[in-house]
N, C-alpha and C positions, 0 to 999 in steps of 0.2 A: 430783507436782503433779497436782491435780485440774482437769480442764477440763470445762466444761459449757456448754450452749447453750440459749438461749431464743428462740423464734420468736414474733413478734407480727405478724399479718397484719391490717392495718386495712382495712376496707371503706368507711370514711367518713372524710372529712377532719375535722380539729378536734382538740380536746384529749381525751386518753384517759388513764385510770388503769389501769396494768397491775400486777396482783398476781402475785407469783412465790412459789411454795411448793415446799418440798422435804420429802418424807415427811410431807406434810400441814401443815407449819409454815411460816409466811411467813418468807422470808429477810430479813436485815438490809437496811434501806433500802426495802423494799417497803411500800406500793405505789409504783411509779415513774410519774412524769408524762411523757407522750409527746405531742408536738404533731405531727400529720400534715398535710401540705399536699396540695392537689389533685394536684400534680405527682408526689407520692410514691406515689399509689395505682397499683397495677398488677394485672394479671390473670395468674394462674398457668397459664392455658390454654397448652398447648404446652410446659410445663416437664417434663423427664424426669429421674427420679431412679433410679439403678440401682447395683448392686454388692453384693458379699457382706456388707458391713457393715450392710445393711438387714435381713438375716435371721438373722445369727449374729454373735456377738462374745464376748469374754472380759473379765471385770473387770480393770481395770488395764492393758489392752493396747490399742494403737491399733486403730481400726476404720475401714476405708476404704469410701467410697461416692462416687458422682459425681452432680453436679447440672448438667444441661445446660439453660441458659436461652436458647440461641441462637434458639429459636422462640417465646419468650415475647413477649407484646405488652402495651402499655400499655392499661389499661382505659379504654374510652370510654363504657361503659354505666352507670357509677355516678352 
């Protein structure tokens, strides 16, 4: 089973069109429409990401890392 992730960080509320490509080719269904509300905007300041999976990994094997959002805050400056 192939598992992949896509991260979209909106810095402005409203409608967005997200293009997702793999190996330079747009995947099926792309572009995707995303509506972001003011309440969903956040600031990544204070987020910590760590673990071996960020610097090394092997194809077809699980890769572990950690995301600590306990000190992240909602953006008030946008």
